[in-house]
N, CA, C and O atoms as a Tripos MOL2 file, in Angstrom:
@<TRIPOS>MOLECULE
protein
  316   315    79     0     0
PROTEIN
NO_CHARGES

@<TRIPOS>ATOM
      1 N         127.6150  131.0820   91.5780 N.3       1 LEU1
      2 CA        128.3680  130.2670   90.6380 C.3       1 LEU1
      3 C         129.7080  129.5700   91.4430 C.2       1 LEU1
      4 O         130.7630  130.1850   91.5950 O.2       1 LEU1
      5 N         129.5230  128.4620   91.8310 N.am      2 VAL2
      6 CA        130.8890  127.8130   92.4550 C.3       2 VAL2
      7 C         132.1650  127.4640   91.8410 C.2       2 VAL2
      8 O         133.2740  127.7060   92.3170 O.2       2 VAL2
      9 N         131.9250  126.9150   90.8190 N.am      3 GLY3
     10 CA        133.1510  126.5600   89.5150 C.3       3 GLY3
     11 C         133.1270  125.1020   89.6900 C.2       3 GLY3
     12 O         134.0170  124.5270   89.0640 O.2       3 GLY3
     13 N         132.2620  124.2770   90.4460 N.am      4 ALA4
     14 CA        132.7240  122.7340   90.6410 C.3       4 ALA4
     15 C         132.4060  122.0920   89.3080 C.2       4 ALA4
     16 O         131.5710  122.4870   88.4950 O.2       4 ALA4
     17 N         133.2250  121.0130   89.2110 N.am      5 ASN5
     18 CA        133.0350  120.2220   87.9050 C.3       5 ASN5
     19 C         132.2540  118.6360   88.1850 C.2       5 ASN5
     20 O         131.8470  117.8240   87.3540 O.2       5 ASN5
     21 N         132.2320  118.5680   90.0560 N.am      6 PHE6
     22 CA        131.7430  117.5820   90.4060 C.3       6 PHE6
     23 C         130.5520  117.5390   91.3510 C.2       6 PHE6
     24 O         130.7480  118.0360   92.4610 O.2       6 PHE6
     25 N         129.4000  117.0510   91.1090 N.am      7 ILE7
     26 CA        128.6270  116.7930   92.2120 C.3       7 ILE7
     27 C         128.6360  115.5520   93.1310 C.2       7 ILE7
     28 O         128.8420  114.4670   92.5880 O.2       7 ILE7
     29 N         128.4480  115.5930   94.3810 N.am      8 LEU8
     30 CA        128.3240  114.3490   94.8290 C.3       8 LEU8
     31 C         127.0880  114.3310   95.4830 C.2       8 LEU8
     32 O         126.7250  115.1950   96.2810 O.2       8 LEU8
     33 N         126.3090  113.1510   95.0780 N.am      9 ARG9
     34 CA        125.1570  112.8350   95.6820 C.3       9 ARG9
     35 C         124.7750  111.4630   96.4430 C.2       9 ARG9
     36 O         125.3210  110.4510   96.0050 O.2       9 ARG9
     37 N         123.9660  111.3350   97.4470 N.am     10 GLY10
     38 CA        124.0050  110.0820   98.1640 C.3      10 GLY10
     39 C         122.5500  109.4400   97.6740 C.2      10 GLY10
     40 O         121.5240  110.0330   97.3420 O.2      10 GLY10
     41 N         122.7970  108.1840   97.7410 N.am     11 ILE11
     42 CA        121.5080  107.5430   97.2270 C.3      11 ILE11
     43 C         121.0840  106.2760   98.1880 C.2      11 ILE11
     44 O         121.8760  105.3590   98.4070 O.2      11 ILE11
     45 N         120.0000  106.3080   98.6380 N.am     12 ARG12
     46 CA        119.3770  105.1960   99.8190 C.3      12 ARG12
     47 C         118.6250  103.9070   99.2400 C.2      12 ARG12
     48 O         118.6860  102.7420   99.6350 O.2      12 ARG12
     49 N         117.9080  104.4600   98.1990 N.am     13 TYR13
     50 CA        116.8300  103.2870   97.4040 C.3      13 TYR13
     51 C         116.8730  103.5430   96.0540 C.2      13 TYR13
     52 O         117.3790  104.5200   95.5030 O.2      13 TYR13
     53 N         116.2810  102.5560   95.5310 N.am     14 VAL14
     54 CA        116.7440  102.3140   93.9800 C.3      14 VAL14
     55 C         115.7230  103.7260   93.3850 C.2      14 VAL14
     56 O         116.0810  104.3320   92.3750 O.2      14 VAL14
     57 N         114.4920  104.1160   94.1210 N.am     15 ASN15
     58 CA        114.0630  105.1580   93.5150 C.3      15 ASN15
     59 C         114.6810  106.3200   93.6860 C.2      15 ASN15
     60 O         114.3850  107.2760   92.9690 O.2      15 ASN15
     61 N         115.4960  106.4010   94.5210 N.am     16 ASP16
     62 CA        116.5990  107.7240   94.6350 C.3      16 ASP16
     63 C         117.1480  107.5440   93.4670 C.2      16 ASP16
     64 O         116.8140  108.4400   92.6930 O.2      16 ASP16
     65 N         117.7710  106.8550   93.0570 N.am     17 PHE17
     66 CA        118.6220  106.7080   91.7950 C.3      17 PHE17
     67 C         118.0150  107.2830   90.7020 C.2      17 PHE17
     68 O         118.7470  107.9700   89.9890 O.2      17 PHE17
     69 N         116.7200  107.1590   90.3570 N.am     18 GLU18
     70 CA        115.9050  107.3660   89.2080 C.3      18 GLU18
     71 C         115.7980  108.8430   89.3740 C.2      18 GLU18
     72 O         116.0550  109.5210   88.3790 O.2      18 GLU18
     73 N         115.4810  109.4080   90.4070 N.am     19 TYR19
     74 CA        115.5110  110.5780   90.6300 C.3      19 TYR19
     75 C         116.7610  111.5030   90.4740 C.2      19 TYR19
     76 O         116.7060  112.4650   89.7090 O.2      19 TYR19
     77 N         117.7930  111.2430   91.1330 N.am     20 GLU20
     78 CA        119.0120  111.6310   91.1340 C.3      20 GLU20
     79 C         119.6500  111.4540   89.6530 C.2      20 GLU20
     80 O         120.2280  112.4220   89.1590 O.2      20 GLU20
     81 N         119.5760  110.5080   89.0950 N.am     21 LYS21
     82 CA        119.9060  110.5000   87.3570 C.3      21 LYS21
     83 C         119.2540  111.4650   86.6360 C.2      21 LYS21
     84 O         119.9820  111.9740   85.7840 O.2      21 LYS21
     85 N         117.9750  111.9580   86.6830 N.am     22 ALA22
     86 CA        117.3780  112.6750   85.7690 C.3      22 ALA22
     87 C         118.0090  114.3170   86.3880 C.2      22 ALA22
     88 O         118.0070  115.2340   85.5670 O.2      22 ALA22
     89 N         118.4040  114.5400   87.4930 N.am     23 ILE23
     90 CA        118.7840  115.7320   87.8910 C.3      23 ILE23
     91 C         120.3150  115.5900   87.3560 C.2      23 ILE23
     92 O         120.6240  116.5830   86.6970 O.2      23 ILE23
     93 N         121.3310  114.6520   87.4570 N.am     24 ALA24
     94 CA        122.6240  114.3480   87.0840 C.3      24 ALA24
     95 C         122.4440  114.8330   85.2470 C.2      24 ALA24
     96 O         123.0390  115.8000   84.7720 O.2      24 ALA24
     97 N         121.6300  114.0380   84.5450 N.am     25 ASP25
     98 CA        121.0710  114.5170   82.9930 C.3      25 ASP25
     99 C         120.9430  115.6160   82.8480 C.2      25 ASP25
    100 O         121.7290  116.1610   82.0730 O.2      25 ASP25
    101 N         120.1320  116.2570   83.3730 N.am     26 MET26
    102 CA        119.6050  117.6010   83.4570 C.3      26 MET26
    103 C         121.0190  118.5210   83.5920 C.2      26 MET26
    104 O         121.4070  119.0290   82.5400 O.2      26 MET26
    105 N         121.7310  118.7440   84.6840 N.am     27 ASN27
    106 CA        123.0880  119.3130   84.8490 C.3      27 ASN27
    107 C         123.9130  119.1470   83.7970 C.2      27 ASN27
    108 O         124.4420  120.1620   83.3440 O.2      27 ASN27
    109 N         124.2560  117.6100   83.0670 N.am     28 ARG28
    110 CA        125.1900  117.4000   82.2970 C.3      28 ARG28
    111 C         124.6250  118.1580   80.5860 C.2      28 ARG28
    112 O         125.3230  118.4720   79.6220 O.2      28 ARG28
    113 N         123.3750  118.2320   80.7430 N.am     29 SER29
    114 CA        123.0310  118.8310   79.5350 C.3      29 SER29
    115 C         122.7620  120.6040   79.5650 C.2      29 SER29
    116 O         122.3370  121.2980   78.6410 O.2      29 SER29
    117 N         123.0860  120.9480   80.6720 N.am     30 ILE30
    118 CA        123.5030  122.5060   81.1270 C.3      30 ILE30
    119 C         124.6400  122.7690   80.8500 C.2      30 ILE30
    120 O         124.9260  123.7650   80.1840 O.2      30 ILE30
    121 N         125.6130  121.8370   81.3550 N.am     31 ALA31
    122 CA        127.0280  121.8570   81.5490 C.3      31 ALA31
    123 C         127.6490  120.8990   81.0720 C.2      31 ALA31
    124 O         127.6770  119.9920   81.9050 O.2      31 ALA31
    125 N         128.3370  120.5470   79.8430 N.am     32 ASP32
    126 CA        128.7180  118.9660   79.8400 C.3      32 ASP32
    127 C         130.1620  118.7950   80.5500 C.2      32 ASP32
    128 O         130.7240  117.7240   80.3250 O.2      32 ASP32
    129 N         130.8990  119.8270   81.4720 N.am     33 ASN33
    130 CA        131.7630  119.6940   82.0630 C.3      33 ASN33
    131 C         131.4520  119.2270   84.0510 C.2      33 ASN33
    132 O         132.3320  119.2090   84.9120 O.2      33 ASN33
    133 N         130.1470  118.9540   84.2280 N.am     34 ILE34
    134 CA        129.7110  118.4230   85.5630 C.3      34 ILE34
    135 C         129.5800  117.2030   85.3780 C.2      34 ILE34
    136 O         128.8600  116.7360   84.4950 O.2      34 ILE34
    137 N         130.3120  116.4680   86.2480 N.am     35 GLU35
    138 CA        130.2280  115.2740   86.6500 C.3      35 GLU35
    139 C         129.6400  114.9810   87.8120 C.2      35 GLU35
    140 O         130.1490  115.4130   88.8470 O.2      35 GLU35
    141 N         128.3250  114.1010   87.8630 N.am     36 THR36
    142 CA        127.5610  113.9130   89.0440 C.3      36 THR36
    143 C         128.2380  111.9850   89.4870 C.2      36 THR36
    144 O         128.5120  111.1080   88.6680 O.2      36 THR36
    145 N         128.3040  111.9170   90.8010 N.am     37 ILE37
    146 CA        129.2000  110.5030   91.2590 C.3      37 ILE37
    147 C         127.9540  110.3360   92.3920 C.2      37 ILE37
    148 O         127.5980  111.1710   93.2230 O.2      37 ILE37
    149 N         127.5330  109.2870   92.2060 N.am     38 PHE38
    150 CA        126.6290  108.6880   93.2790 C.3      38 PHE38
    151 C         127.0900  107.7130   94.5820 C.2      38 PHE38
    152 O         127.4980  106.6010   94.2470 O.2      38 PHE38
    153 N         127.0750  107.9160   95.5930 N.am     39 LEU39
    154 CA        127.0790  107.0260   96.3440 C.3      39 LEU39
    155 C         125.9260  106.4950   97.2530 C.2      39 LEU39
    156 O         124.8510  107.0390   97.5050 O.2      39 LEU39
    157 N         126.4530  105.2100   97.7120 N.am     40 THR40
    158 CA        125.5090  104.4180   98.2000 C.3      40 THR40
    159 C         125.5840  104.4980   99.8940 C.2      40 THR40
    160 O         126.7510  104.5300  100.2850 O.2      40 THR40
    161 N         124.7200  104.5320  100.8170 N.am     41 CYS41
    162 CA        124.9080  104.5200  102.3010 C.3      41 CYS41
    163 C         124.7510  103.2060  102.5550 C.2      41 CYS41
    164 O         124.1450  102.3020  101.9800 O.2      41 CYS41
    165 N         125.5140  103.2850  103.6740 N.am     42 LEU42
    166 CA        125.4350  101.9530  104.7870 C.3      42 LEU42
    167 C         123.9180  101.6000  105.5230 C.2      42 LEU42
    168 O         123.3560  102.3130  106.3540 O.2      42 LEU42
    169 N         123.5260  100.5700  105.0890 N.am     43 PRO43
    170 CA        122.3470  100.1010  105.5810 C.3      43 PRO43
    171 C         121.5600  100.5830  106.6600 C.2      43 PRO43
    172 O         120.3430  100.7030  106.5210 O.2      43 PRO43
    173 N         122.3660  100.9860  108.1480 N.am     44 GLN44
    174 CA        121.9090  101.3250  109.1050 C.3      44 GLN44
    175 C         121.2890  103.0360  108.6280 C.2      44 GLN44
    176 O         120.3960  103.5040  109.3350 O.2      44 GLN44
    177 N         121.7280  103.7380  107.6300 N.am     45 TYR45
    178 CA        121.3920  105.0810  107.4300 C.3      45 TYR45
    179 C         120.5070  105.2780  106.5090 C.2      45 TYR45
    180 O         120.0720  106.3950  106.2300 O.2      45 TYR45
    181 N         120.0840  103.9910  105.8350 N.am     46 THR46
    182 CA        118.8940  103.9750  104.5030 C.3      46 THR46
    183 C         117.6610  104.5120  105.1960 C.2      46 THR46
    184 O         116.9550  104.8290  104.2390 O.2      46 THR46
    185 N         116.9160  104.8310  106.4050 N.am     47 SER47
    186 CA        115.9570  105.7800  106.6830 C.3      47 SER47
    187 C         116.0870  107.2440  106.9190 C.2      47 SER47
    188 O         115.1800  108.0670  106.7930 O.2      47 SER47
    189 N         117.4900  107.5090  107.3260 N.am     48 ILE48
    190 CA        117.5810  108.9960  107.2620 C.3      48 ILE48
    191 C         117.7360  109.6900  106.2130 C.2      48 ILE48
    192 O         118.6220  109.6380  105.3600 O.2      48 ILE48
    193 N         116.5040  110.5900  106.3360 N.am     49 ALA49
    194 CA        116.7850  111.6390  105.0420 C.3      49 ALA49
    195 C         117.0280  112.9030  105.6990 C.2      49 ALA49
    196 O         116.7820  113.2550  106.8530 O.2      49 ALA49
    197 N         117.6900  113.6600  104.4970 N.am     50 SER50
    198 CA        118.6240  114.8570  105.1330 C.3      50 SER50
    199 C         117.2790  116.0610  105.1420 C.2      50 SER50
    200 O         117.5700  117.1920  105.5320 O.2      50 SER50
    201 N         116.2810  115.8660  104.8420 N.am     51 THR51
    202 CA        114.9650  116.8470  105.3850 C.3      51 THR51
    203 C         114.7270  116.6830  106.6370 C.2      51 THR51
    204 O         114.5850  117.6960  107.3230 O.2      51 THR51
    205 N         114.6150  115.2800  107.2930 N.am     52 LEU52
    206 CA        114.3070  114.8710  108.6980 C.3      52 LEU52
    207 C         115.4750  115.4980  109.3900 C.2      52 LEU52
    208 O         115.1850  116.2470  110.3230 O.2      52 LEU52
    209 N         116.5860  115.3540  109.1440 N.am     53 VAL53
    210 CA        117.8100  115.9070  110.0330 C.3      53 VAL53
    211 C         117.5680  117.3420  109.9330 C.2      53 VAL53
    212 O         117.4170  117.8140  111.0600 O.2      53 VAL53
    213 N         117.4860  118.1080  109.1170 N.am     54 ARG54
    214 CA        117.3300  119.2840  108.9850 C.3      54 ARG54
    215 C         116.1260  119.8070  109.7580 C.2      54 ARG54
    216 O         116.1180  120.8120  110.4700 O.2      54 ARG54
    217 N         115.1250  118.9940  109.5200 N.am     55 ASP55
    218 CA        113.9800  119.5470  110.6630 C.3      55 ASP55
    219 C         114.3610  119.4160  112.0500 C.2      55 ASP55
    220 O         113.9890  120.2570  112.8700 O.2      55 ASP55
    221 N         115.0560  118.4520  112.3680 N.am     56 VAL56
    222 CA        115.0330  118.0680  113.9000 C.3      56 VAL56
    223 C         116.2380  119.3140  114.2910 C.2      56 VAL56
    224 O         116.2670  119.7940  115.4250 O.2      56 VAL56
    225 N         117.1000  119.7070  113.3240 N.am     57 LEU57
    226 CA        118.2130  120.9770  113.7910 C.3      57 LEU57
    227 C         117.5530  121.8080  113.8030 C.2      57 LEU57
    228 O         117.5230  122.4270  114.8660 O.2      57 LEU57
    229 N         116.7830  122.2350  112.8220 N.am     58 ARG58
    230 CA        115.8250  123.5900  113.1140 C.3      58 ARG58
    231 C         115.0940  123.8010  114.4860 C.2      58 ARG58
    232 O         114.9950  124.8800  115.0690 O.2      58 ARG58
    233 N         114.6700  122.7690  114.8450 N.am     59 ASN59
    234 CA        113.9550  122.7650  116.2420 C.3      59 ASN59
    235 C         114.6710  122.4650  117.6750 C.2      59 ASN59
    236 O         114.2000  122.2240  118.7860 O.2      59 ASN59
    237 N         116.1510  122.5920  117.1350 N.am     60 GLY60
    238 CA        116.9510  122.5950  118.5210 C.3      60 GLY60
    239 C         117.2980  120.7750  118.8950 C.2      60 GLY60
    240 O         117.8920  120.3220  119.8740 O.2      60 GLY60
    241 N         116.8380  120.2140  118.0180 N.am     61 GLY61
    242 CA        117.4340  118.4840  118.4370 C.3      61 GLY61
    243 C         118.8020  117.9590  118.0560 C.2      61 GLY61
    244 O         119.4380  118.3710  117.0860 O.2      61 GLY61
    245 N         119.1560  117.1310  118.7930 N.am     62 ASP62
    246 CA        120.4000  116.7610  118.5610 C.3      62 ASP62
    247 C         120.2940  115.5430  117.4650 C.2      62 ASP62
    248 O         119.6510  114.4970  117.5520 O.2      62 ASP62
    249 N         121.2250  116.0710  116.2910 N.am     63 VAL63
    250 CA        121.3800  115.2490  115.2690 C.3      63 VAL63
    251 C         122.8850  114.9130  115.1950 C.2      63 VAL63
    252 O         123.3620  115.0170  114.0650 O.2      63 VAL63
    253 N         123.5950  114.5900  116.0250 N.am     64 SER64
    254 CA        125.0290  113.9960  116.0530 C.3      64 SER64
    255 C         125.3410  112.6380  115.7480 C.2      64 SER64
    256 O         126.3250  112.2760  115.1030 O.2      64 SER64
    257 N         124.1580  111.6470  116.4100 N.am     65 LYS65
    258 CA        124.1060  110.4190  115.8110 C.3      65 LYS65
    259 C         123.7000  110.1950  114.6360 C.2      65 LYS65
    260 O         123.7720  109.0090  114.3170 O.2      65 LYS65
    261 N         123.1920  111.0690  113.6640 N.am     66 PHE66
    262 CA        123.1160  110.9400  112.1030 C.3      66 PHE66
    263 C         123.9690  111.2620  111.2680 C.2      66 PHE66
    264 O         123.9440  110.8840  110.0960 O.2      66 PHE66
    265 N         124.8080  111.9800  111.7530 N.am     67 LEU67
    266 CA        125.7630  112.6060  111.1350 C.3      67 LEU67
    267 C         126.9870  112.2790  111.0070 C.2      67 LEU67
    268 O         127.2880  111.6640  112.0290 O.2      67 LEU67
    269 N         128.1610  112.3730  110.0830 N.am     68 PRO68
    270 CA        129.5090  112.1220  110.6560 C.3      68 PRO68
    271 C         130.2010  113.1520  111.4830 C.2      68 PRO68
    272 O         129.8970  114.3440  111.4440 O.2      68 PRO68
    273 N         131.4100  112.5090  112.4460 N.am     69 SER69
    274 CA        131.7720  113.7880  113.2470 C.3      69 SER69
    275 C         132.3800  115.0890  112.5860 C.2      69 SER69
    276 O         132.3790  116.2200  113.0720 O.2      69 SER69
    277 N         132.8590  114.7140  111.4650 N.am     70 VAL70
    278 CA        133.5190  116.0530  110.8020 C.3      70 VAL70
    279 C         132.3150  117.1660  110.5690 C.2      70 VAL70
    280 O         132.4730  118.3600  110.8240 O.2      70 VAL70
    281 N         131.0020  116.5600  110.0100 N.am     71 VAL71
    282 CA        130.0480  117.5470  109.8010 C.3      71 VAL71
    283 C         129.2850  117.8800  110.9210 C.2      71 VAL71
    284 O         128.4040  118.7290  110.7870 O.2      71 VAL71
    285 N         129.5280  117.2060  112.3020 N.am     72 ASN72
    286 CA        128.9120  117.6290  113.6350 C.3      72 ASN72
    287 C         129.7680  118.7490  114.2260 C.2      72 ASN72
    288 O         129.3170  119.7800  114.7250 O.2      72 ASN72
    289 N         131.1220  118.4050  114.1050 N.am     73 GLN73
    290 CA        132.1180  119.3820  114.0480 C.3      73 GLN73
    291 C         131.9940  120.8840  113.5070 C.2      73 GLN73
    292 O         132.0720  121.8530  114.2630 O.2      73 GLN73
    293 N         131.7820  120.9910  112.0560 N.am     74 ASP74
    294 CA        131.5090  122.1030  111.4010 C.3      74 ASP74
    295 C         130.2050  122.7550  111.7880 C.2      74 ASP74
    296 O         130.2680  123.9830  111.8640 O.2      74 ASP74
    297 N         128.9480  122.1600  112.0700 N.am     75 LEU75
    298 CA        127.9470  122.4850  112.7570 C.3      75 LEU75
    299 C         128.0200  123.2780  113.9610 C.2      75 LEU75
    300 O         127.3490  124.2790  114.2100 O.2      75 LEU75
    301 N         129.0290  122.6560  114.7910 N.am     76 LYS76
    302 CA        129.0550  123.4240  116.1860 C.3      76 LYS76
    303 C         130.1040  124.7240  116.1810 C.2      76 LYS76
    304 O         130.0530  125.5630  117.0800 O.2      76 LYS76
    305 N         131.0470  124.8070  115.0960 N.am     77 LEU77
    306 CA        131.8890  125.9550  114.8550 C.3      77 LEU77
    307 C         130.8430  126.9510  114.1970 C.2      77 LEU77
    308 O         131.2660  128.1070  114.2410 O.2      77 LEU77
    309 N         129.7140  126.8410  113.6550 N.am     78 HIS78
    310 CA        129.1350  127.5070  112.7690 C.3      78 HIS78
    311 C         127.4690  127.9400  113.4540 C.2      78 HIS78
    312 O         126.5150  128.4730  112.8880 O.2      78 HIS78
    313 N         127.5880  127.5730  114.5320 N.am     79 ALA79
    314 CA        126.1870  127.2870  115.3220 C.3      79 ALA79
    315 C         125.8740  128.6170  115.9440 C.2      79 ALA79
    316 O         124.8600  128.7550  116.6280 O.2      79 ALA79
@<TRIPOS>BOND
     1     1     2 1
     2     2     3 1
     3     3     4 2
     4     3     5 am
     5     5     6 1
     6     6     7 1
     7     7     8 2
     8     7     9 am
     9     9    10 1
    10    10    11 1
    11    11    12 2
    12    11    13 am
    13    13    14 1
    14    14    15 1
    15    15    16 2
    16    15    17 am
    17    17    18 1
    18    18    19 1
    19    19    20 2
    20    19    21 am
    21    21    22 1
    22    22    23 1
    23    23    24 2
    24    23    25 am
    25    25    26 1
    26    26    27 1
    27    27    28 2
    28    27    29 am
    29    29    30 1
    30    30    31 1
    31    31    32 2
    32    31    33 am
    33    33    34 1
    34    34    35 1
    35    35    36 2
    36    35    37 am
    37    37    38 1
    38    38    39 1
    39    39    40 2
    40    39    41 am
    41    41    42 1
    42    42    43 1
    43    43    44 2
    44    43    45 am
    45    45    46 1
    46    46    47 1
    47    47    48 2
    48    47    49 am
    49    49    50 1
    50    50    51 1
    51    51    52 2
    52    51    53 am
    53    53    54 1
    54    54    55 1
    55    55    56 2
    56    55    57 am
    57    57    58 1
    58    58    59 1
    59    59    60 2
    60    59    61 am
    61    61    62 1
    62    62    63 1
    63    63    64 2
    64    63    65 am
    65    65    66 1
    66    66    67 1
    67    67    68 2
    68    67    69 am
    69    69    70 1
    70    70    71 1
    71    71    72 2
    72    71    73 am
    73    73    74 1
    74    74    75 1
    75    75    76 2
    76    75    77 am
    77    77    78 1
    78    78    79 1
    79    79    80 2
    80    79    81 am
    81    81    82 1
    82    82    83 1
    83    83    84 2
    84    83    85 am
    85    85    86 1
    86    86    87 1
    87    87    88 2
    88    87    89 am
    89    89    90 1
    90    90    91 1
    91    91    92 2
    92    91    93 am
    93    93    94 1
    94    94    95 1
    95    95    96 2
    96    95    97 am
    97    97    98 1
    98    98    99 1
    99    99   100 2
   100    99   101 am
   101   101   102 1
   102   102   103 1
   103   103   104 2
   104   103   105 am
   105   105   106 1
   106   106   107 1
   107   107   108 2
   108   107   109 am
   109   109   110 1
   110   110   111 1
   111   111   112 2
   112   111   113 am
   113   113   114 1
   114   114   115 1
   115   115   116 2
   116   115   117 am
   117   117   118 1
   118   118   119 1
   119   119   120 2
   120   119   121 am
   121   121   122 1
   122   122   123 1
   123   123   124 2
   124   123   125 am
   125   125   126 1
   126   126   127 1
   127   127   128 2
   128   127   129 am
   129   129   130 1
   130   130   131 1
   131   131   132 2
   132   131   133 am
   133   133   134 1
   134   134   135 1
   135   135   136 2
   136   135   137 am
   137   137   138 1
   138   138   139 1
   139   139   140 2
   140   139   141 am
   141   141   142 1
   142   142   143 1
   143   143   144 2
   144   143   145 am
   145   145   146 1
   146   146   147 1
   147   147   148 2
   148   147   149 am
   149   149   150 1
   150   150   151 1
   151   151   152 2
   152   151   153 am
   153   153   154 1
   154   154   155 1
   155   155   156 2
   156   155   157 am
   157   157   158 1
   158   158   159 1
   159   159   160 2
   160   159   161 am
   161   161   162 1
   162   162   163 1
   163   163   164 2
   164   163   165 am
   165   165   166 1
   166   166   167 1
   167   167   168 2
   168   167   169 am
   169   169   170 1
   170   170   171 1
   171   171   172 2
   172   171   173 am
   173   173   174 1
   174   174   175 1
   175   175   176 2
   176   175   177 am
   177   177   178 1
   178   178   179 1
   179   179   180 2
   180   179   181 am
   181   181   182 1
   182   182   183 1
   183   183   184 2
   184   183   185 am
   185   185   186 1
   186   186   187 1
   187   187   188 2
   188   187   189 am
   189   189   190 1
   190   190   191 1
   191   191   192 2
   192   191   193 am
   193   193   194 1
   194   194   195 1
   195   195   196 2
   196   195   197 am
   197   197   198 1
   198   198   199 1
   199   199   200 2
   200   199   201 am
   201   201   202 1
   202   202   203 1
   203   203   204 2
   204   203   205 am
   205   205   206 1
   206   206   207 1
   207   207   208 2
   208   207   209 am
   209   209   210 1
   210   210   211 1
   211   211   212 2
   212   211   213 am
   213   213   214 1
   214   214   215 1
   215   215   216 2
   216   215   217 am
   217   217   218 1
   218   218   219 1
   219   219   220 2
   220   219   221 am
   221   221   222 1
   222   222   223 1
   223   223   224 2
   224   223   225 am
   225   225   226 1
   226   226   227 1
   227   227   228 2
   228   227   229 am
   229   229   230 1
   230   230   231 1
   231   231   232 2
   232   231   233 am
   233   233   234 1
   234   234   235 1
   235   235   236 2
   236   235   237 am
   237   237   238 1
   238   238   239 1
   239   239   240 2
   240   239   241 am
   241   241   242 1
   242   242   243 1
   243   243   244 2
   244   243   245 am
   245   245   246 1
   246   246   247 1
   247   247   248 2
   248   247   249 am
   249   249   250 1
   250   250   251 1
   251   251   252 2
   252   251   253 am
   253   253   254 1
   254   254   255 1
   255   255   256 2
   256   255   257 am
   257   257   258 1
   258   258   259 1
   259   259   260 2
   260   259   261 am
   261   261   262 1
   262   262   263 1
   263   263   264 2
   264   263   265 am
   265   265   266 1
   266   266   267 1
   267   267   268 2
   268   267   269 am
   269   269   270 1
   270   270   271 1
   271   271   272 2
   272   271   273 am
   273   273   274 1
   274   274   275 1
   275   275   276 2
   276   275   277 am
   277   277   278 1
   278   278   279 1
   279   279   280 2
   280   279   281 am
   281   281   282 1
   282   282   283 1
   283   283   284 2
   284   283   285 am
   285   285   286 1
   286   286   287 1
   287   287   288 2
   288   287   289 am
   289   289   290 1
   290   290   291 1
   291   291   292 2
   292   291   293 am
   293   293   294 1
   294   294   295 1
   295   295   296 2
   296   295   297 am
   297   297   298 1
   298   298   299 1
   299   299   300 2
   300   299   301 am
   301   301   302 1
   302   302   303 1
   303   303   304 2
   304   303   305 am
   305   305   306 1
   306   306   307 1
   307   307   308 2
   308   307   309 am
   309   309   310 1
   310   310   311 1
   311   311   312 2
   312   311   313 am
   313   313   314 1
   314   314   315 1
   315   315   316 2
@<TRIPOS>SUBSTRUCTURE
     1 LEU1         2 RESIDUE 1 A LEU
     2 VAL2         6 RESIDUE 1 A VAL
     3 GLY3        10 RESIDUE 1 A GLY
     4 ALA4        14 RESIDUE 1 A ALA
     5 ASN5        18 RESIDUE 1 A ASN
     6 PHE6        22 RESIDUE 1 A PHE
     7 ILE7        26 RESIDUE 1 A ILE
     8 LEU8        30 RESIDUE 1 A LEU
     9 ARG9        34 RESIDUE 1 A ARG
    10 GLY10       38 RESIDUE 1 A GLY
    11 ILE11       42 RESIDUE 1 A ILE
    12 ARG12       46 RESIDUE 1 A ARG
    13 TYR13       50 RESIDUE 1 A TYR
    14 VAL14       54 RESIDUE 1 A VAL
    15 ASN15       58 RESIDUE 1 A ASN
    16 ASP16       62 RESIDUE 1 A ASP
    17 PHE17       66 RESIDUE 1 A PHE
    18 GLU18       70 RESIDUE 1 A GLU
    19 TYR19       74 RESIDUE 1 A TYR
    20 GLU20       78 RESIDUE 1 A GLU
    21 LYS21       82 RESIDUE 1 A LYS
    22 ALA22       86 RESIDUE 1 A ALA
    23 ILE23       90 RESIDUE 1 A ILE
    24 ALA24       94 RESIDUE 1 A ALA
    25 ASP25       98 RESIDUE 1 A ASP
    26 MET26      102 RESIDUE 1 A MET
    27 ASN27      106 RESIDUE 1 A ASN
    28 ARG28      110 RESIDUE 1 A ARG
    29 SER29      114 RESIDUE 1 A SER
    30 ILE30      118 RESIDUE 1 A ILE
    31 ALA31      122 RESIDUE 1 A ALA
    32 ASP32      126 RESIDUE 1 A ASP
    33 ASN33      130 RESIDUE 1 A ASN
    34 ILE34      134 RESIDUE 1 A ILE
    35 GLU35      138 RESIDUE 1 A GLU
    36 THR36      142 RESIDUE 1 A THR
    37 ILE37      146 RESIDUE 1 A ILE
    38 PHE38      150 RESIDUE 1 A PHE
    39 LEU39      154 RESIDUE 1 A LEU
    40 THR40      158 RESIDUE 1 A THR
    41 CYS41      162 RESIDUE 1 A CYS
    42 LEU42      166 RESIDUE 1 A LEU
    43 PRO43      170 RESIDUE 1 A PRO
    44 GLN44      174 RESIDUE 1 A GLN
    45 TYR45      178 RESIDUE 1 A TYR
    46 THR46      182 RESIDUE 1 A THR
    47 SER47      186 RESIDUE 1 A SER
    48 ILE48      190 RESIDUE 1 A ILE
    49 ALA49      194 RESIDUE 1 A ALA
    50 SER50      198 RESIDUE 1 A SER
    51 THR51      202 RESIDUE 1 A THR
    52 LEU52      206 RESIDUE 1 A LEU
    53 VAL53      210 RESIDUE 1 A VAL
    54 ARG54      214 RESIDUE 1 A ARG
    55 ASP55      218 RESIDUE 1 A ASP
    56 VAL56      222 RESIDUE 1 A VAL
    57 LEU57      226 RESIDUE 1 A LEU
    58 ARG58      230 RESIDUE 1 A ARG
    59 ASN59      234 RESIDUE 1 A ASN
    60 GLY60      238 RESIDUE 1 A GLY
    61 GLY61      242 RESIDUE 1 A GLY
    62 ASP62      246 RESIDUE 1 A ASP
    63 VAL63      250 RESIDUE 1 A VAL
    64 SER64      254 RESIDUE 1 A SER
    65 LYS65      258 RESIDUE 1 A LYS
    66 PHE66      262 RESIDUE 1 A PHE
    67 LEU67      266 RESIDUE 1 A LEU
    68 PRO68      270 RESIDUE 1 A PRO
    69 SER69      274 RESIDUE 1 A SER
    70 VAL70      278 RESIDUE 1 A VAL
    71 VAL71      282 RESIDUE 1 A VAL
    72 ASN72      286 RESIDUE 1 A ASN
    73 GLN73      290 RESIDUE 1 A GLN
    74 ASP74      294 RESIDUE 1 A ASP
    75 LEU75      298 RESIDUE 1 A LEU
    76 LYS76      302 RESIDUE 1 A LYS
    77 LEU77      306 RESIDUE 1 A LEU
    78 HIS78      310 RESIDUE 1 A HIS
    79 ALA79      314 RESIDUE 1 A ALA
C-alpha cells in the first residue's frame, strides 16, 4: 500500500486509451479517491513500449536513448 491518490499513465495510441481507461475506471470503483492522469507521448516515442525497454535492460542492453535522463541516472544508481 503506497497511499497515493494519483496514477500517471502514458498513452501512445488510441487503443492504449481504451485499455488504460478501463483500468482507471476499475481503480476508481475500488477507491474513489484515486485519480488517473493520462499523458500522450512525443511522436518519436510511439513505437517504444515499456515491455521492450525492460527486455533490453534485462538482457544487458543500452536503453539510455529510450528513457529520460533522470530515469537513466536512477537506473545507474540502482544497478
